[in-house]
C-alpha beads as a LAMMPS data file, in Angstrom:
LAMMPS data file: protein, C-alpha beads

81 atoms
80 bonds

1 atom types
1 bond types

-500.0 500.0 xlo xhi
-500.0 500.0 ylo yhi
-500.0 500.0 zlo zhi

Masses

1 110.0

Atoms # bond

1 1 1 -437.059 -142.312 -390.946
2 1 1 -437.594 -138.575 -391.077
3 1 1 -434.900 -136.034 -391.838
4 1 1 -434.025 -132.772 -390.155
5 1 1 -432.735 -129.716 -392.014
6 1 1 -430.373 -127.950 -389.610
7 1 1 -429.215 -124.404 -390.419
8 1 1 -426.527 -122.543 -388.468
9 1 1 -428.071 -119.118 -387.762
10 1 1 -425.970 -117.552 -384.970
11 1 1 -422.221 -117.343 -384.410
12 1 1 -420.651 -119.600 -381.791
13 1 1 -418.165 -116.915 -380.726
14 1 1 -418.369 -116.528 -376.958
15 1 1 -419.830 -120.001 -376.408
16 1 1 -418.007 -122.975 -374.936
17 1 1 -415.691 -125.251 -376.901
18 1 1 -418.053 -128.196 -376.629
19 1 1 -420.818 -126.213 -378.343
20 1 1 -418.412 -125.210 -381.125
21 1 1 -417.436 -128.872 -381.471
22 1 1 -421.111 -129.852 -381.676
23 1 1 -421.673 -127.363 -384.503
24 1 1 -418.697 -128.876 -386.321
25 1 1 -419.902 -132.441 -385.635
26 1 1 -423.241 -131.573 -387.214
27 1 1 -421.323 -130.737 -390.397
28 1 1 -422.017 -127.011 -390.272
29 1 1 -419.086 -125.062 -391.710
30 1 1 -420.236 -121.437 -391.860
31 1 1 -423.191 -119.269 -390.909
32 1 1 -426.388 -119.927 -392.885
33 1 1 -425.039 -123.325 -393.956
34 1 1 -427.744 -126.018 -394.056
35 1 1 -427.270 -129.770 -393.709
36 1 1 -429.743 -132.646 -393.647
37 1 1 -429.504 -135.471 -391.118
38 1 1 -431.609 -138.477 -390.250
39 1 1 -433.628 -137.766 -387.103
40 1 1 -431.728 -140.151 -384.840
41 1 1 -431.532 -139.712 -381.080
42 1 1 -427.896 -138.596 -381.243
43 1 1 -428.581 -135.927 -383.885
44 1 1 -431.616 -134.634 -381.963
45 1 1 -429.454 -134.464 -378.833
46 1 1 -426.785 -132.458 -380.629
47 1 1 -429.401 -130.076 -382.019
48 1 1 -430.899 -129.703 -378.540
49 1 1 -427.472 -128.819 -377.134
50 1 1 -426.982 -125.955 -379.612
51 1 1 -430.653 -125.085 -380.131
52 1 1 -429.932 -121.384 -379.452
53 1 1 -427.544 -121.340 -382.446
54 1 1 -429.506 -123.265 -385.104
55 1 1 -432.788 -123.499 -387.000
56 1 1 -434.505 -126.819 -387.587
57 1 1 -436.608 -127.099 -390.737
58 1 1 -436.659 -123.289 -390.957
59 1 1 -437.862 -122.735 -387.375
60 1 1 -435.729 -121.459 -384.491
61 1 1 -434.937 -124.567 -382.456
62 1 1 -435.158 -122.729 -379.130
63 1 1 -438.839 -121.804 -379.595
64 1 1 -441.900 -123.876 -378.794
65 1 1 -442.438 -124.578 -382.494
66 1 1 -438.846 -125.799 -382.831
67 1 1 -439.262 -128.096 -379.843
68 1 1 -442.398 -129.472 -381.463
69 1 1 -440.469 -130.232 -384.676
70 1 1 -437.858 -132.158 -382.683
71 1 1 -440.548 -134.013 -380.730
72 1 1 -442.383 -134.928 -383.931
73 1 1 -439.128 -136.247 -385.381
74 1 1 -438.588 -138.295 -382.231
75 1 1 -441.998 -139.971 -382.436
76 1 1 -441.581 -140.615 -386.164
77 1 1 -438.235 -142.296 -385.447
78 1 1 -439.698 -144.487 -382.694
79 1 1 -442.598 -145.689 -384.853
80 1 1 -440.374 -147.214 -387.525
81 1 1 -439.200 -150.781 -386.868

Bonds

1 1 1 2
2 1 2 3
3 1 3 4
4 1 4 5
5 1 5 6
6 1 6 7
7 1 7 8
8 1 8 9
9 1 9 10
10 1 10 11
11 1 11 12
12 1 12 13
13 1 13 14
14 1 14 15
15 1 15 16
16 1 16 17
17 1 17 18
18 1 18 19
19 1 19 20
20 1 20 21
21 1 21 22
22 1 22 23
23 1 23 24
24 1 24 25
25 1 25 26
26 1 26 27
27 1 27 28
28 1 28 29
29 1 29 30
30 1 30 31
31 1 31 32
32 1 32 33
33 1 33 34
34 1 34 35
35 1 35 36
36 1 36 37
37 1 37 38
38 1 38 39
39 1 39 40
40 1 40 41
41 1 41 42
42 1 42 43
43 1 43 44
44 1 44 45
45 1 45 46
46 1 46 47
47 1 47 48
48 1 48 49
49 1 49 50
50 1 50 51
51 1 51 52
52 1 52 53
53 1 53 54
54 1 54 55
55 1 55 56
56 1 56 57
57 1 57 58
58 1 58 59
59 1 59 60
60 1 60 61
61 1 61 62
62 1 62 63
63 1 63 64
64 1 64 65
65 1 65 66
66 1 66 67
67 1 67 68
68 1 68 69
69 1 69 70
70 1 70 71
71 1 71 72
72 1 72 73
73 1 73 74
74 1 74 75
75 1 75 76
76 1 76 77
77 1 77 78
78 1 78 79
79 1 79 80
80 1 80 81
Protein backbone atom coordinates (compact mmCIF):
# COMPACT_ATOMS: atom_id res chain seq x y z
CA UNK A 1 0.00 0.00 0.00
CA UNK A 2 1.33 3.43 -0.86
CA UNK A 3 1.85 6.23 1.63
CA UNK A 4 0.96 9.89 1.47
CA UNK A 5 3.07 12.65 3.01
CA UNK A 6 0.62 15.34 4.12
CA UNK A 7 1.96 18.78 5.10
CA UNK A 8 -0.15 21.53 6.67
CA UNK A 9 0.66 24.64 4.60
CA UNK A 10 -2.11 27.18 5.35
CA UNK A 11 -3.77 28.25 8.59
CA UNK A 12 -7.28 27.00 9.33
CA UNK A 13 -8.30 30.29 10.95
CA UNK A 14 -11.53 31.46 9.34
CA UNK A 15 -12.52 27.97 8.17
CA UNK A 16 -15.27 25.83 9.64
CA UNK A 17 -14.88 23.68 12.75
CA UNK A 18 -15.18 20.46 10.79
CA UNK A 19 -12.18 21.42 8.64
CA UNK A 20 -10.17 22.24 11.77
CA UNK A 21 -11.19 18.86 13.20
CA UNK A 22 -10.09 17.15 9.99
CA UNK A 23 -6.66 18.78 10.23
CA UNK A 24 -6.40 17.53 13.81
CA UNK A 25 -7.62 14.04 12.84
CA UNK A 26 -4.87 13.85 10.23
CA UNK A 27 -2.38 14.33 13.08
CA UNK A 28 -1.23 17.77 11.98
CA UNK A 29 -0.34 19.90 15.00
CA UNK A 30 1.18 23.09 13.60
CA UNK A 31 1.88 24.78 10.28
CA UNK A 32 4.52 23.07 8.12
CA UNK A 33 4.11 19.86 10.13
CA UNK A 34 4.32 16.73 7.96
CA UNK A 35 2.81 13.32 8.69
CA UNK A 36 2.76 10.09 6.69
CA UNK A 37 -0.39 8.01 6.30
CA UNK A 38 -1.33 4.91 4.36
CA UNK A 39 -3.32 5.88 1.27
CA UNK A 40 -6.65 4.49 2.46
CA UNK A 41 -9.99 5.78 1.22
CA UNK A 42 -10.71 7.54 4.52
CA UNK A 43 -7.36 9.36 4.56
CA UNK A 44 -7.75 10.41 0.91
CA UNK A 45 -11.23 11.70 1.74
CA UNK A 46 -9.92 13.75 4.65
CA UNK A 47 -7.15 15.19 2.48
CA UNK A 48 -9.70 16.02 -0.22
CA UNK A 49 -11.84 17.86 2.33
CA UNK A 50 -8.96 20.14 3.38
CA UNK A 51 -7.06 20.12 0.08
CA UNK A 52 -6.88 23.95 0.09
CA UNK A 53 -4.93 23.81 3.39
CA UNK A 54 -2.43 20.99 2.76
CA UNK A 55 0.28 19.68 0.45
CA UNK A 56 0.45 16.04 -0.56
CA UNK A 57 3.90 14.65 -1.32
CA UNK A 58 5.18 18.23 -1.71
CA UNK A 59 2.48 19.31 -4.19
CA UNK A 60 -0.46 21.60 -3.41
CA UNK A 61 -3.42 19.24 -3.09
CA UNK A 62 -5.85 21.69 -4.71
CA UNK A 63 -3.97 21.73 -8.04
CA UNK A 64 -4.28 19.32 -10.94
CA UNK A 65 -0.96 17.72 -10.00
CA UNK A 66 -2.16 17.20 -6.43
CA UNK A 67 -5.36 15.58 -7.65
CA UNK A 68 -3.27 13.28 -9.81
CA UNK A 69 -1.20 12.23 -6.77
CA UNK A 70 -4.38 11.36 -4.87
CA UNK A 71 -5.79 9.48 -7.87
CA UNK A 72 -2.56 7.53 -8.29
CA UNK A 73 -2.67 6.61 -4.61
CA UNK A 74 -6.26 5.46 -5.04
CA UNK A 75 -5.44 3.13 -7.93
CA UNK A 76 -2.38 1.77 -6.11
CA UNK A 77 -4.59 1.00 -3.10
CA UNK A 78 -7.21 -0.77 -5.22
CA UNK A 79 -4.65 -2.98 -6.98
CA UNK A 80 -3.38 -4.58 -3.78
CA UNK A 81 -5.35 -7.61 -2.54
